[in-house]
PDB file with SEQRES, HELIX, SHEET and CRYST1 records, atoms N, CA, C and O in Angstrom:
SEQRES   1 A   85  MET ALA SER PHE LEU PHE ALA ALA ILE ALA PHE CYS LEU          
SEQRES   2 A   85  VAL ALA ALA ARG GLN ALA ALA GLY GLU ALA SER ALA VAL          
SEQRES   3 A   85  VAL VAL LEU THR SER ALA ASP CYS GLU ALA LYS VAL GLY          
SEQRES   4 A   85  ASP GLY LYS GLY GLN PRO TRP VAL ILE LYS PHE TYR ALA          
SEQRES   5 A   85  PRO TRP CYS HIS HIS CYS MET ALA LEU VAL PRO VAL TRP          
SEQRES   6 A   85  GLU GLN LEU ALA GLU LYS TYR LYS GLY LYS VAL SER VAL          
SEQRES   7 A   85  GLY THR VAL ASP CYS ILE LYS                                  
HELIX    1 AA1 ALA A    2  ALA A   19  1                                  18    
HELIX    2 AA2 CYS A   34  VAL A   38  1                                   5    
HELIX    3 AA3 HIS A   56  ALA A   60  1                                   5    
HELIX    4 AA4 VAL A   62  LYS A   71  1                                  10    
SHEET    1 AA1 3 VAL A  27  LEU A  29  0                                        
SHEET    2 AA1 3 SER A  77  ASP A  82  1                                        
SHEET    3 AA1 3 TRP A  46  TYR A  51  1                                        
CRYST1    1.000    1.000    1.000  90.00  90.00  90.00 P 1           1          
ATOM      1  N   MET A   1     -15.249 -19.405  -3.759  1.00  0.00           N  
ATOM      2  CA  MET A   1     -15.432 -19.324  -5.176  1.00  0.00           C  
ATOM      3  C   MET A   1     -16.238 -18.070  -5.699  1.00  0.00           C  
ATOM      4  O   MET A   1     -15.994 -17.487  -6.756  1.00  0.00           O  
ATOM      5  N   ALA A   2     -17.229 -17.743  -4.805  1.00  0.00           N  
ATOM      6  CA  ALA A   2     -18.141 -16.602  -5.146  1.00  0.00           C  
ATOM      7  C   ALA A   2     -17.381 -15.338  -5.150  1.00  0.00           C  
ATOM      8  O   ALA A   2     -17.599 -14.480  -6.005  1.00  0.00           O  
ATOM      9  N   SER A   3     -16.384 -15.176  -4.104  1.00  0.00           N  
ATOM     10  CA  SER A   3     -15.577 -14.007  -3.989  1.00  0.00           C  
ATOM     11  C   SER A   3     -14.638 -13.913  -5.101  1.00  0.00           C  
ATOM     12  O   SER A   3     -14.336 -12.803  -5.540  1.00  0.00           O  
ATOM     13  N   PHE A   4     -14.156 -14.969  -5.586  1.00  0.00           N  
ATOM     14  CA  PHE A   4     -13.263 -14.928  -6.793  1.00  0.00           C  
ATOM     15  C   PHE A   4     -13.979 -14.420  -7.988  1.00  0.00           C  
ATOM     16  O   PHE A   4     -13.457 -13.573  -8.713  1.00  0.00           O  
ATOM     17  N   LEU A   5     -15.224 -14.937  -8.229  1.00  0.00           N  
ATOM     18  CA  LEU A   5     -15.938 -14.489  -9.319  1.00  0.00           C  
ATOM     19  C   LEU A   5     -16.278 -12.945  -9.222  1.00  0.00           C  
ATOM     20  O   LEU A   5     -16.232 -12.217 -10.214  1.00  0.00           O  
ATOM     21  N   PHE A   6     -16.616 -12.506  -7.984  1.00  0.00           N  
ATOM     22  CA  PHE A   6     -16.933 -11.144  -7.890  1.00  0.00           C  
ATOM     23  C   PHE A   6     -15.682 -10.272  -8.033  1.00  0.00           C  
ATOM     24  O   PHE A   6     -15.746  -9.166  -8.568  1.00  0.00           O  
ATOM     25  N   ALA A   7     -14.651 -10.734  -7.594  1.00  0.00           N  
ATOM     26  CA  ALA A   7     -13.342 -10.026  -7.770  1.00  0.00           C  
ATOM     27  C   ALA A   7     -13.019  -9.849  -9.283  1.00  0.00           C  
ATOM     28  O   ALA A   7     -12.685  -8.758  -9.744  1.00  0.00           O  
ATOM     29  N   ALA A   8     -13.142 -11.029 -10.065  1.00  0.00           N  
ATOM     30  CA  ALA A   8     -12.793 -11.060 -11.384  1.00  0.00           C  
ATOM     31  C   ALA A   8     -13.781 -10.056 -12.184  1.00  0.00           C  
ATOM     32  O   ALA A   8     -13.333  -9.289 -13.037  1.00  0.00           O  
ATOM     33  N   ILE A   9     -15.046 -10.107 -11.879  1.00  0.00           N  
ATOM     34  CA  ILE A   9     -15.981  -9.234 -12.566  1.00  0.00           C  
ATOM     35  C   ILE A   9     -15.669  -7.761 -12.233  1.00  0.00           C  
ATOM     36  O   ILE A   9     -15.760  -6.915 -13.122  1.00  0.00           O  
ATOM     37  N   ALA A  10     -15.312  -7.436 -11.003  1.00  0.00           N  
ATOM     38  CA  ALA A  10     -15.022  -6.088 -10.645  1.00  0.00           C  
ATOM     39  C   ALA A  10     -13.626  -5.540 -11.393  1.00  0.00           C  
ATOM     40  O   ALA A  10     -13.491  -4.389 -11.809  1.00  0.00           O  
ATOM     41  N   PHE A  11     -12.748  -6.459 -11.467  1.00  0.00           N  
ATOM     42  CA  PHE A  11     -11.535  -6.128 -12.190  1.00  0.00           C  
ATOM     43  C   PHE A  11     -11.860  -5.895 -13.629  1.00  0.00           C  
ATOM     44  O   PHE A  11     -11.443  -4.891 -14.206  1.00  0.00           O  
ATOM     45  N   CYS A  12     -12.574  -6.772 -14.209  1.00  0.00           N  
ATOM     46  CA  CYS A  12     -12.861  -6.606 -15.631  1.00  0.00           C  
ATOM     47  C   CYS A  12     -13.719  -5.326 -15.967  1.00  0.00           C  
ATOM     48  O   CYS A  12     -13.511  -4.724 -17.021  1.00  0.00           O  
ATOM     49  N   LEU A  13     -14.673  -4.913 -15.086  1.00  0.00           N  
ATOM     50  CA  LEU A  13     -15.412  -3.642 -15.297  1.00  0.00           C  
ATOM     51  C   LEU A  13     -14.559  -2.418 -15.171  1.00  0.00           C  
ATOM     52  O   LEU A  13     -14.819  -1.405 -15.822  1.00  0.00           O  
ATOM     53  N   VAL A  14     -13.503  -2.494 -14.312  1.00  0.00           N  
ATOM     54  CA  VAL A  14     -12.612  -1.311 -14.217  1.00  0.00           C  
ATOM     55  C   VAL A  14     -11.635  -1.364 -15.414  1.00  0.00           C  
ATOM     56  O   VAL A  14     -11.236  -0.317 -15.924  1.00  0.00           O  
ATOM     57  N   ALA A  15     -11.273  -2.506 -15.837  1.00  0.00           N  
ATOM     58  CA  ALA A  15     -10.420  -2.564 -17.037  1.00  0.00           C  
ATOM     59  C   ALA A  15     -11.205  -2.208 -18.321  1.00  0.00           C  
ATOM     60  O   ALA A  15     -10.597  -1.615 -19.212  1.00  0.00           O  
ATOM     61  N   ALA A  16     -12.509  -2.525 -18.484  1.00  0.00           N  
ATOM     62  CA  ALA A  16     -13.246  -2.059 -19.565  1.00  0.00           C  
ATOM     63  C   ALA A  16     -13.416  -0.496 -19.659  1.00  0.00           C  
ATOM     64  O   ALA A  16     -13.449   0.149 -20.708  1.00  0.00           O  
ATOM     65  N   ARG A  17     -13.515  -0.006 -18.395  1.00  0.00           N  
ATOM     66  CA  ARG A  17     -13.755   1.415 -18.283  1.00  0.00           C  
ATOM     67  C   ARG A  17     -12.489   2.251 -18.761  1.00  0.00           C  
ATOM     68  O   ARG A  17     -12.562   3.292 -19.413  1.00  0.00           O  
ATOM     69  N   GLN A  18     -11.383   1.670 -18.360  1.00  0.00           N  
ATOM     70  CA  GLN A  18     -10.150   2.323 -18.741  1.00  0.00           C  
ATOM     71  C   GLN A  18      -9.913   2.136 -20.213  1.00  0.00           C  
ATOM     72  O   GLN A  18      -9.409   3.051 -20.863  1.00  0.00           O  
ATOM     73  N   ALA A  19     -10.269   0.938 -20.798  1.00  0.00           N  
ATOM     74  CA  ALA A  19     -10.125   0.735 -22.131  1.00  0.00           C  
ATOM     75  C   ALA A  19     -10.965   1.585 -23.108  1.00  0.00           C  
ATOM     76  O   ALA A  19     -10.665   1.845 -24.273  1.00  0.00           O  
ATOM     77  N   ALA A  20     -12.124   1.993 -22.402  1.00  0.00           N  
ATOM     78  CA  ALA A  20     -13.003   2.821 -23.138  1.00  0.00           C  
ATOM     79  C   ALA A  20     -12.516   4.366 -23.152  1.00  0.00           C  
ATOM     80  O   ALA A  20     -13.177   5.234 -23.722  1.00  0.00           O  
ATOM     81  N   GLY A  21     -11.422   4.608 -22.542  1.00  0.00           N  
ATOM     82  CA  GLY A  21     -10.920   5.927 -22.447  1.00  0.00           C  
ATOM     83  C   GLY A  21     -11.294   6.674 -21.282  1.00  0.00           C  
ATOM     84  O   GLY A  21     -10.871   7.824 -21.162  1.00  0.00           O  
ATOM     85  N   GLU A  22     -12.083   6.131 -20.354  1.00  0.00           N  
ATOM     86  CA  GLU A  22     -12.435   6.905 -19.175  1.00  0.00           C  
ATOM     87  C   GLU A  22     -11.372   6.681 -18.190  1.00  0.00           C  
ATOM     88  O   GLU A  22     -11.073   5.575 -17.740  1.00  0.00           O  
ATOM     89  N   ALA A  23     -10.789   7.856 -17.864  1.00  0.00           N  
ATOM     90  CA  ALA A  23      -9.562   7.885 -16.879  1.00  0.00           C  
ATOM     91  C   ALA A  23      -9.905   7.531 -15.488  1.00  0.00           C  
ATOM     92  O   ALA A  23     -10.942   7.975 -14.995  1.00  0.00           O  
ATOM     93  N   SER A  24      -9.145   6.797 -14.845  1.00  0.00           N  
ATOM     94  CA  SER A  24      -9.398   6.481 -13.405  1.00  0.00           C  
ATOM     95  C   SER A  24      -8.937   7.522 -12.526  1.00  0.00           C  
ATOM     96  O   SER A  24      -7.897   8.130 -12.780  1.00  0.00           O  
ATOM     97  N   ALA A  25      -9.696   7.793 -11.420  1.00  0.00           N  
ATOM     98  CA  ALA A  25      -9.242   8.813 -10.505  1.00  0.00           C  
ATOM     99  C   ALA A  25      -8.202   8.239  -9.555  1.00  0.00           C  
ATOM    100  O   ALA A  25      -7.552   8.982  -8.820  1.00  0.00           O  
ATOM    101  N   VAL A  26      -8.050   6.979  -9.565  1.00  0.00           N  
ATOM    102  CA  VAL A  26      -7.108   6.305  -8.661  1.00  0.00           C  
ATOM    103  C   VAL A  26      -5.710   6.335  -9.270  1.00  0.00           C  
ATOM    104  O   VAL A  26      -5.531   5.946 -10.424  1.00  0.00           O  
ATOM    105  N   VAL A  27      -4.745   6.779  -8.528  1.00  0.00           N  
ATOM    106  CA  VAL A  27      -3.314   7.014  -8.953  1.00  0.00           C  
ATOM    107  C   VAL A  27      -2.609   5.770  -8.668  1.00  0.00           C  
ATOM    108  O   VAL A  27      -2.607   5.288  -7.536  1.00  0.00           O  
ATOM    109  N   VAL A  28      -1.931   5.162  -9.788  1.00  0.00           N  
ATOM    110  CA  VAL A  28      -1.174   3.950  -9.633  1.00  0.00           C  
ATOM    111  C   VAL A  28       0.172   4.352  -9.337  1.00  0.00           C  
ATOM    112  O   VAL A  28       0.824   4.966 -10.180  1.00  0.00           O  
ATOM    113  N   LEU A  29       0.695   4.028  -8.092  1.00  0.00           N  
ATOM    114  CA  LEU A  29       1.996   4.361  -7.620  1.00  0.00           C  
ATOM    115  C   LEU A  29       2.904   3.088  -7.779  1.00  0.00           C  
ATOM    116  O   LEU A  29       2.523   1.925  -7.648  1.00  0.00           O  
ATOM    117  N   THR A  30       4.183   3.519  -8.087  1.00  0.00           N  
ATOM    118  CA  THR A  30       5.235   2.428  -8.196  1.00  0.00           C  
ATOM    119  C   THR A  30       6.347   2.870  -7.242  1.00  0.00           C  
ATOM    120  O   THR A  30       6.288   3.932  -6.621  1.00  0.00           O  
ATOM    121  N   SER A  31       7.367   2.001  -7.155  1.00  0.00           N  
ATOM    122  CA  SER A  31       8.575   2.410  -6.400  1.00  0.00           C  
ATOM    123  C   SER A  31       9.367   3.565  -7.077  1.00  0.00           C  
ATOM    124  O   SER A  31      10.109   4.333  -6.464  1.00  0.00           O  
ATOM    125  N   ALA A  32       9.131   3.595  -8.359  1.00  0.00           N  
ATOM    126  CA  ALA A  32       9.824   4.590  -9.202  1.00  0.00           C  
ATOM    127  C   ALA A  32       9.302   6.042  -8.926  1.00  0.00           C  
ATOM    128  O   ALA A  32      10.068   7.005  -8.950  1.00  0.00           O  
ATOM    129  N   ASP A  33       7.943   6.157  -8.660  1.00  0.00           N  
ATOM    130  CA  ASP A  33       7.353   7.370  -8.771  1.00  0.00           C  
ATOM    131  C   ASP A  33       6.567   7.750  -7.364  1.00  0.00           C  
ATOM    132  O   ASP A  33       6.013   8.841  -7.227  1.00  0.00           O  
ATOM    133  N   CYS A  34       6.575   6.861  -6.463  1.00  0.00           N  
ATOM    134  CA  CYS A  34       5.732   7.064  -5.318  1.00  0.00           C  
ATOM    135  C   CYS A  34       6.216   8.237  -4.473  1.00  0.00           C  
ATOM    136  O   CYS A  34       5.360   9.006  -4.035  1.00  0.00           O  
ATOM    137  N   GLU A  35       7.419   8.439  -4.216  1.00  0.00           N  
ATOM    138  CA  GLU A  35       7.941   9.589  -3.442  1.00  0.00           C  
ATOM    139  C   GLU A  35       7.681  10.829  -4.114  1.00  0.00           C  
ATOM    140  O   GLU A  35       7.379  11.813  -3.439  1.00  0.00           O  
ATOM    141  N   ALA A  36       7.766  10.904  -5.429  1.00  0.00           N  
ATOM    142  CA  ALA A  36       7.517  12.179  -6.151  1.00  0.00           C  
ATOM    143  C   ALA A  36       6.133  12.498  -6.133  1.00  0.00           C  
ATOM    144  O   ALA A  36       5.776  13.665  -5.967  1.00  0.00           O  
ATOM    145  N   LYS A  37       5.251  11.495  -6.301  1.00  0.00           N  
ATOM    146  CA  LYS A  37       3.838  11.897  -6.353  1.00  0.00           C  
ATOM    147  C   LYS A  37       3.186  12.196  -4.951  1.00  0.00           C  
ATOM    148  O   LYS A  37       2.372  13.106  -4.793  1.00  0.00           O  
ATOM    149  N   VAL A  38       3.638  11.302  -3.879  1.00  0.00           N  
ATOM    150  CA  VAL A  38       3.001  11.414  -2.619  1.00  0.00           C  
ATOM    151  C   VAL A  38       3.727  12.635  -1.968  1.00  0.00           C  
ATOM    152  O   VAL A  38       3.043  13.488  -1.402  1.00  0.00           O  
ATOM    153  N   GLY A  39       5.043  12.748  -2.025  1.00  0.00           N  
ATOM    154  CA  GLY A  39       5.771  13.886  -1.511  1.00  0.00           C  
ATOM    155  C   GLY A  39       6.074  13.616   0.072  1.00  0.00           C  
ATOM    156  O   GLY A  39       6.237  12.459   0.459  1.00  0.00           O  
ATOM    157  N   ASP A  40       6.132  14.545   0.829  1.00  0.00           N  
ATOM    158  CA  ASP A  40       6.440  14.557   2.224  1.00  0.00           C  
ATOM    159  C   ASP A  40       5.067  14.448   3.049  1.00  0.00           C  
ATOM    160  O   ASP A  40       5.095  14.425   4.279  1.00  0.00           O  
ATOM    161  N   GLY A  41       4.025  14.390   2.424  1.00  0.00           N  
ATOM    162  CA  GLY A  41       2.736  14.262   3.104  1.00  0.00           C  
ATOM    163  C   GLY A  41       2.181  15.583   3.673  1.00  0.00           C  
ATOM    164  O   GLY A  41       1.205  15.581   4.422  1.00  0.00           O  
ATOM    165  N   LYS A  42       2.816  16.702   3.309  1.00  0.00           N  
ATOM    166  CA  LYS A  42       2.391  17.998   3.832  1.00  0.00           C  
ATOM    167  C   LYS A  42       1.340  18.681   2.882  1.00  0.00           C  
ATOM    168  O   LYS A  42       0.714  19.681   3.234  1.00  0.00           O  
ATOM    169  N   GLY A  43       1.183  18.067   1.631  1.00  0.00           N  
ATOM    170  CA  GLY A  43       0.258  18.576   0.689  1.00  0.00           C  
ATOM    171  C   GLY A  43      -1.054  18.018   0.860  1.00  0.00           C  
ATOM    172  O   GLY A  43      -1.561  17.908   1.976  1.00  0.00           O  
ATOM    173  N   GLN A  44      -1.653  17.644  -0.254  1.00  0.00           N  
ATOM    174  CA  GLN A  44      -2.928  17.038  -0.210  1.00  0.00           C  
ATOM    175  C   GLN A  44      -2.863  15.581   0.511  1.00  0.00           C  
ATOM    176  O   GLN A  44      -1.923  14.841   0.220  1.00  0.00           O  
ATOM    177  N   PRO A  45      -3.785  15.182   1.390  1.00  0.00           N  
ATOM    178  CA  PRO A  45      -3.585  13.795   1.981  1.00  0.00           C  
ATOM    179  C   PRO A  45      -3.764  12.753   1.008  1.00  0.00           C  
ATOM    180  O   PRO A  45      -4.345  13.014  -0.046  1.00  0.00           O  
ATOM    181  N   TRP A  46      -3.299  11.528   1.263  1.00  0.00           N  
ATOM    182  CA  TRP A  46      -3.369  10.452   0.565  1.00  0.00           C  
ATOM    183  C   TRP A  46      -3.898   9.165   1.181  1.00  0.00           C  
ATOM    184  O   TRP A  46      -3.506   8.789   2.285  1.00  0.00           O  
ATOM    185  N   VAL A  47      -4.747   8.524   0.497  1.00  0.00           N  
ATOM    186  CA  VAL A  47      -5.242   7.169   1.052  1.00  0.00           C  
ATOM    187  C   VAL A  47      -4.660   6.043   0.144  1.00  0.00           C  
ATOM    188  O   VAL A  47      -5.015   6.020  -1.035  1.00  0.00           O  
ATOM    189  N   ILE A  48      -3.886   5.211   0.564  1.00  0.00           N  
ATOM    190  CA  ILE A  48      -3.158   4.314  -0.404  1.00  0.00           C  
ATOM    191  C   ILE A  48      -3.476   2.861  -0.059  1.00  0.00           C  
ATOM    192  O   ILE A  48      -3.302   2.422   1.078  1.00  0.00           O  
ATOM    193  N   LYS A  49      -3.943   2.135  -1.058  1.00  0.00           N  
ATOM    194  CA  LYS A  49      -4.108   0.728  -0.882  1.00  0.00           C  
ATOM    195  C   LYS A  49      -3.043  -0.091  -1.435  1.00  0.00           C  
ATOM    196  O   LYS A  49      -2.773  -0.076  -2.636  1.00  0.00           O  
ATOM    197  N   PHE A  50      -2.386  -0.860  -0.516  1.00  0.00           N  
ATOM    198  CA  PHE A  50      -1.318  -1.834  -0.834  1.00  0.00           C  
ATOM    199  C   PHE A  50      -1.995  -3.149  -1.163  1.00  0.00           C  
ATOM    200  O   PHE A  50      -2.777  -3.679  -0.373  1.00  0.00           O  
ATOM    201  N   TYR A  51      -1.680  -3.671  -2.353  1.00  0.00           N  
ATOM    202  CA  TYR A  51      -2.522  -4.979  -2.724  1.00  0.00           C  
ATOM    203  C   TYR A  51      -1.716  -5.947  -3.449  1.00  0.00           C  
ATOM    204  O   TYR A  51      -0.635  -5.682  -3.973  1.00  0.00           O  
ATOM    205  N   ALA A  52      -2.283  -7.069  -3.456  1.00  0.00           N  
ATOM    206  CA  ALA A  52      -1.576  -8.221  -4.253  1.00  0.00           C  
ATOM    207  C   ALA A  52      -2.678  -8.560  -5.373  1.00  0.00           C  
ATOM    208  O   ALA A  52      -3.849  -8.754  -5.050  1.00  0.00           O  
ATOM    209  N   PRO A  53      -2.273  -8.618  -6.615  1.00  0.00           N  
ATOM    210  CA  PRO A  53      -3.265  -8.869  -7.664  1.00  0.00           C  
ATOM    211  C   PRO A  53      -3.891 -10.260  -7.599  1.00  0.00           C  
ATOM    212  O   PRO A  53      -4.921 -10.503  -8.227  1.00  0.00           O  
ATOM    213  N   TRP A  54      -3.241 -11.231  -6.801  1.00  0.00           N  
ATOM    214  CA  TRP A  54      -3.797 -12.516  -6.729  1.00  0.00           C  
ATOM    215  C   TRP A  54      -4.799 -12.570  -5.533  1.00  0.00           C  
ATOM    216  O   TRP A  54      -5.461 -13.590  -5.338  1.00  0.00           O  
ATOM    217  N   CYS A  55      -4.903 -11.551  -4.790  1.00  0.00           N  
ATOM    218  CA  CYS A  55      -5.816 -11.427  -3.584  1.00  0.00           C  
ATOM    219  C   CYS A  55      -7.194 -11.177  -3.939  1.00  0.00           C  
ATOM    220  O   CYS A  55      -7.449 -10.061  -4.391  1.00  0.00           O  
ATOM    221  N   HIS A  56      -8.168 -12.054  -3.810  1.00  0.00           N  
ATOM    222  CA  HIS A  56      -9.528 -11.819  -4.211  1.00  0.00           C  
ATOM    223  C   HIS A  56     -10.243 -10.689  -3.417  1.00  0.00           C  
ATOM    224  O   HIS A  56     -11.148 -10.030  -3.928  1.00  0.00           O  
ATOM    225  N   HIS A  57      -9.800 -10.490  -2.140  1.00  0.00           N  
ATOM    226  CA  HIS A  57     -10.415  -9.449  -1.319  1.00  0.00           C  
ATOM    227  C   HIS A  57      -9.878  -8.101  -1.934  1.00  0.00           C  
ATOM    228  O   HIS A  57     -10.620  -7.124  -2.037  1.00  0.00           O  
ATOM    229  N   CYS A  58      -8.587  -8.083  -2.330  1.00  0.00           N  
ATOM    230  CA  CYS A  58      -8.055  -6.830  -2.816  1.00  0.00           C  
ATOM    231  C   CYS A  58      -8.799  -6.456  -4.225  1.00  0.00           C  
ATOM    232  O   CYS A  58      -9.087  -5.289  -4.490  1.00  0.00           O  
ATOM    233  N   MET A  59      -9.053  -7.422  -5.008  1.00  0.00           N  
ATOM    234  CA  MET A  59      -9.630  -7.197  -6.307  1.00  0.00           C  
ATOM    235  C   MET A  59     -11.217  -6.777  -6.017  1.00  0.00           C  
ATOM    236  O   MET A  59     -11.785  -5.952  -6.733  1.00  0.00           O  
ATOM    237  N   ALA A  60     -11.745  -7.305  -5.109  1.00  0.00           N  
ATOM    238  CA  ALA A  60     -13.190  -7.057  -4.812  1.00  0.00           C  
ATOM    239  C   ALA A  60     -13.267  -5.602  -4.439  1.00  0.00           C  
ATOM    240  O   ALA A  60     -14.339  -5.041  -4.667  1.00  0.00           O  
ATOM    241  N   LEU A  61     -12.222  -4.862  -3.862  1.00  0.00           N  
ATOM    242  CA  LEU A  61     -12.270  -3.561  -3.486  1.00  0.00           C  
ATOM    243  C   LEU A  61     -11.977  -2.548  -4.571  1.00  0.00           C  
ATOM    244  O   LEU A  61     -12.023  -1.342  -4.327  1.00  0.00           O  
ATOM    245  N   VAL A  62     -11.664  -3.049  -5.825  1.00  0.00           N  
ATOM    246  CA  VAL A  62     -11.346  -2.163  -6.938  1.00  0.00           C  
ATOM    247  C   VAL A  62     -12.460  -1.156  -7.171  1.00  0.00           C  
ATOM    248  O   VAL A  62     -12.172   0.040  -7.183  1.00  0.00           O  
ATOM    249  N   PRO A  63     -13.710  -1.558  -7.355  1.00  0.00           N  
ATOM    250  CA  PRO A  63     -14.803  -0.614  -7.655  1.00  0.00           C  
ATOM    251  C   PRO A  63     -15.087   0.317  -6.488  1.00  0.00           C  
ATOM    252  O   PRO A  63     -15.570   1.423  -6.734  1.00  0.00           O  
ATOM    253  N   VAL A  64     -14.821  -0.050  -5.213  1.00  0.00           N  
ATOM    254  CA  VAL A  64     -15.046   0.713  -4.055  1.00  0.00           C  
ATOM    255  C   VAL A  64     -13.853   1.746  -4.062  1.00  0.00           C  
ATOM    256  O   VAL A  64     -14.071   2.918  -3.754  1.00  0.00           O  
ATOM    257  N   TRP A  65     -12.776   1.376  -4.361  1.00  0.00           N  
ATOM    258  CA  TRP A  65     -11.613   2.311  -4.443  1.00  0.00           C  
ATOM    259  C   TRP A  65     -11.793   3.402  -5.497  1.00  0.00           C  
ATOM    260  O   TRP A  65     -11.439   4.556  -5.257  1.00  0.00           O  
ATOM    261  N   GLU A  66     -12.359   3.033  -6.709  1.00  0.00           N  
ATOM    262  CA  GLU A  66     -12.767   3.912  -7.693  1.00  0.00           C  
ATOM    263  C   GLU A  66     -13.863   4.919  -7.192  1.00  0.00           C  
ATOM    264  O   GLU A  66     -13.783   6.126  -7.418  1.00  0.00           O  
ATOM    265  N   GLN A  67     -14.823   4.377  -6.542  1.00  0.00           N  
ATOM    266  CA  GLN A  67     -15.839   5.292  -6.125  1.00  0.00           C  
ATOM    267  C   GLN A  67     -15.302   6.318  -4.923  1.00  0.00           C  
ATOM    268  O   GLN A  67     -15.767   7.454  -4.832  1.00  0.00           O  
ATOM    269  N   LEU A  68     -14.351   5.851  -4.072  1.00  0.00           N  
ATOM    270  CA  LEU A  68     -13.644   6.590  -3.167  1.00  0.00           C  
ATOM    271  C   LEU A  68     -12.915   7.709  -3.768  1.00  0.00           C  
ATOM    272  O   LEU A  68     -12.997   8.852  -3.320  1.00  0.00           O  
ATOM    273  N   ALA A  69     -12.179   7.372  -4.815  1.00  0.00           N  
ATOM    274  CA  ALA A  69     -11.450   8.391  -5.571  1.00  0.00           C  
ATOM    275  C   ALA A  69     -12.266   9.489  -6.181  1.00  0.00           C  
ATOM    276  O   ALA A  69     -11.900  10.663  -6.120  1.00  0.00           O  
ATOM    277  N   GLU A  70     -13.333   9.123  -6.750  1.00  0.00           N  
ATOM    278  CA  GLU A  70     -14.297  10.005  -7.369  1.00  0.00           C  
ATOM    279  C   GLU A  70     -14.929  10.936  -6.319  1.00  0.00           C  
ATOM    280  O   GLU A  70     -15.028  12.150  -6.498  1.00  0.00           O  
ATOM    281  N   LYS A  71     -15.323  10.339  -5.286  1.00  0.00           N  
ATOM    282  CA  LYS A  71     -16.165  11.108  -4.263  1.00  0.00           C  
ATOM    283  C   LYS A  71     -15.218  12.108  -3.613  1.00  0.00           C  
ATOM    284  O   LYS A  71     -15.676  13.209  -3.307  1.00  0.00           O  
ATOM    285  N   TYR A  72     -13.941  11.827  -3.375  1.00  0.00           N  
ATOM    286  CA  TYR A  72     -13.062  12.790  -2.698  1.00  0.00           C  
ATOM    287  C   TYR A  72     -12.034  13.459  -3.607  1.00  0.00           C  
ATOM    288  O   TYR A  72     -11.007  13.957  -3.148  1.00  0.00           O  
ATOM    289  N   LYS A  73     -12.352  13.459  -4.986  1.00  0.00           N  
ATOM    290  CA  LYS A  73     -11.421  14.019  -5.829  1.00  0.00           C  
ATOM    291  C   LYS A  73     -11.209  15.552  -5.592  1.00  0.00           C  
ATOM    292  O   LYS A  73     -12.156  16.330  -5.481  1.00  0.00           O  
ATOM    293  N   GLY A  74      -9.928  15.919  -5.524  1.00  0.00           N  
ATOM    294  CA  GLY A  74      -9.640  17.299  -5.262  1.00  0.00           C  
ATOM    295  C   GLY A  74      -9.416  17.595  -3.777  1.00  0.00           C  
ATOM    296  O   GLY A  74      -8.806  18.607  -3.431  1.00  0.00           O  
ATOM    297  N   LYS A  75      -9.945  16.649  -2.837  1.00  0.00           N  
ATOM    298  CA  LYS A  75      -9.773  16.743  -1.484  1.00  0.00           C  
ATOM    299  C   LYS A  75      -8.694  15.746  -0.859  1.00  0.00           C  
ATOM    300  O   LYS A  75      -7.870  16.060   0.000  1.00  0.00           O  
ATOM    301  N   VAL A  76      -8.849  14.466  -1.454  1.00  0.00           N  
ATOM    302  CA  VAL A  76      -7.871  13.461  -0.942  1.00  0.00           C  
ATOM    303  C   VAL A  76      -7.353  12.721  -2.227  1.00  0.00           C  
ATOM    304  O   VAL A  76      -8.152  12.414  -3.111  1.00  0.00           O  
ATOM    305  N   SER A  77      -6.212  12.477  -2.314  1.00  0.00           N  
ATOM    306  CA  SER A  77      -5.560  11.605  -3.470  1.00  0.00           C  
ATOM    307  C   SER A  77      -5.759  10.187  -3.050  1.00  0.00           C  
ATOM    308  O   SER A  77      -5.438   9.861  -1.908  1.00  0.00           O  
ATOM    309  N   VAL A  78      -6.288   9.274  -3.923  1.00  0.00           N  
ATOM    310  CA  VAL A  78      -6.334   7.890  -3.716  1.00  0.00           C  
ATOM    311  C   VAL A  78      -5.435   7.290  -4.640  1.00  0.00           C  
ATOM    312  O   VAL A  78      -5.372   7.583  -5.834  1.00  0.00           O  
ATOM    313  N   GLY A  79      -4.675   6.362  -3.999  1.00  0.00           N  
ATOM    314  CA  GLY A  79      -3.675   5.602  -4.852  1.00  0.00           C  
ATOM    315  C   GLY A  79      -3.607   4.122  -4.560  1.00  0.00           C  
ATOM    316  O   GLY A  79      -4.172   3.679  -3.559  1.00  0.00           O  
ATOM    317  N   THR A  80      -2.976   3.378  -5.345  1.00  0.00           N  
ATOM    318  CA  THR A  80      -2.775   1.949  -5.163  1.00  0.00           C  
ATOM    319  C   THR A  80      -1.272   1.531  -5.429  1.00  0.00           C  
ATOM    320  O   THR A  80      -0.538   2.106  -6.233  1.00  0.00           O  
ATOM    321  N   VAL A  81      -0.965   0.600  -4.753  1.00  0.00           N  
ATOM    322  CA  VAL A  81       0.527   0.003  -4.811  1.00  0.00           C  
ATOM    323  C   VAL A  81       0.424  -1.489  -5.047  1.00  0.00           C  
ATOM    324  O   VAL A  81      -0.047  -2.217  -4.172  1.00  0.00           O  
ATOM    325  N   ASP A  82       0.853  -1.965  -6.207  1.00  0.00           N  
ATOM    326  CA  ASP A  82       0.910  -3.385  -6.352  1.00  0.00           C  
ATOM    327  C   ASP A  82       2.237  -3.936  -5.663  1.00  0.00           C  
ATOM    328  O   ASP A  82       3.361  -3.654  -6.080  1.00  0.00           O  
ATOM    329  N   CYS A  83       2.006  -4.685  -4.651  1.00  0.00           N  
ATOM    330  CA  CYS A  83       3.111  -5.059  -3.700  1.00  0.00           C  
ATOM    331  C   CYS A  83       3.973  -6.325  -4.378  1.00  0.00           C  
ATOM    332  O   CYS A  83       5.045  -6.747  -3.943  1.00  0.00           O  
ATOM    333  N   ILE A  84       3.327  -6.779  -5.424  1.00  0.00           N  
ATOM    334  CA  ILE A  84       4.111  -7.895  -6.144  1.00  0.00           C  
ATOM    335  C   ILE A  84       5.194  -7.435  -7.079  1.00  0.00           C  
ATOM    336  O   ILE A  84       6.188  -8.122  -7.313  1.00  0.00           O  
ATOM    337  N   LYS A  85       4.959  -6.185  -7.636  1.00  0.00           N  
ATOM    338  CA  LYS A  85       5.906  -5.541  -8.496  1.00  0.00           C  
ATOM    339  C   LYS A  85       6.968  -4.968  -7.938  1.00  0.00           C  
ATOM    340  O   LYS A  85       7.805  -4.403  -8.642  1.00  0.00           O  
TER     341      LYS A  85                                                      
END                                                                             
């Protein structure tokens, strides 16, 4: 239960940040644009998290993923893929 609450709070904090107009450094990838954005892998390296929105552990990593993207901005692209969509 505690991990669910932590995940829910983490998700809400990120959503509030985005609603306030603060852009996320994490790139949301979909099947429609993944290949175009990531390319052939010869450009800037990528770290991609494949997640399910119902997974508490995945949601708990949302703020960590944001920190990772901010820390390595310009050196490594950080993305996410919702495996349910």
